[in-house]
N, C-alpha and C positions, 0 to 999 in steps of 0.2 A: 490448492494453489501453493500456499506457503506451508512449510513443515517445521514447526518448532522443535520436534523431536530430532529431525535431521540436523538442524543448526545447533542443537545442544551438543553435538559430537565434538570432542576436543580436536580431532584431526582437521576440522574445517577452519581452525584458527589460522592456518597458513594457505588455505585454498580459496580460489575465486569461486563465488557462488552467484546464481541468478535466482531470485525469489519473486513470486508474483502474489498480489493480494490487493485488497481495497484499503485506501487510506481511512483510518478510523477518525471520525469526527471528534474534535476536542483534544487530539493528541499532537497537533502540529505545533512545534516550538519554532519561534522566529527570532532572528537577530538582525536588527536594522531592516526589518520588513522582508527578510529572505528566510524561507524555511530551512532549518538546519537539522531538524530531527522530527520524526513522526513514527507512528505505529501502523502496520498493515495487518489485515486479518484475512485468513484464507477461508476456503469453503467449509472447513471443519471447525470454524471459529477459533483456530489457533492463531496466536499473535506473535509478531516479530517486530522488535524495535529497530528502527533504521536511523543511523546518523548520516548526515549529508553535509559535511562542513564546507565543501566547495564544489563547483560544477554548475551546469546550466539546469535550471528548474523549468520543466515544460509549462507552456501557457495554460494547459488544461489541468494542471495539478491543483488539488484541493480535496476537501472532505469527500469521501465516497468514490474518488477517482480510482479506476483499476490501473495499477502500476506494476511494472517490472523493475526491480532494483538489481544492480550488479555491483559487486564489491567483495570485500573480505568477510567471511563468516566469523562471528565472534560468539563466545559463550554468552548465555543470557536468556534466551536466544536473541541475537542481534546481528545486524549487518552494518559494516562501515562501507557505505555506498560511495561509488564514484560516478555512477550513471543512473538516471531515472528515465524510464520510457513509459509513455502512456499506452495502455492496451485498449484499443477501441472495442466497444461492445459488439457482439455478434447477434444480439437480439434487440429488437426494437418494439416498443409498445406505447400505446396512448394511455395516459394517466397511470394506473397501477399495473405492475407486472403480474403475470399469472402466478397463482400459488405454486410453490415448489421451484420457481425460476431461480437461477443463480443470483439474480438481482433483487429478489423479493424481500429479503431481510435488510437491505441497504436503503430502501426507499423510506423517506420520512412519512409520518402519519398523514400529513396534508397532501401527499401525492407527489411532492417534489423530491428530486434526488439530492439536492444540496450541493451538487457539483457546480463550482463556480470558477470561471476563468480568473487567473491572476495576472 
């Protein structure tokens, strides 16, 4: 999903990028109750820091949400985002996802996903 190697490229400093990943629990920074920065993690456990100083935050945004961020790539690797989209899951399961599922390592030990609407 996200590629920290790709975003580490200096030529992306001036290009628009679209990066997908899950919001990592415990990384959301807020200002006046509004998320302004967070980290996303891709399928290969690569992480990208996202700053989002202004714009509309989707209602379903929160820890473990599968998001697509759009904006300017920065070294670090990071993205200065101006848009956040929620990507809906294309697999559904009761309680625990099957082993090897894209969602399996994002589910909390108690069987909940931790995704909470804001």
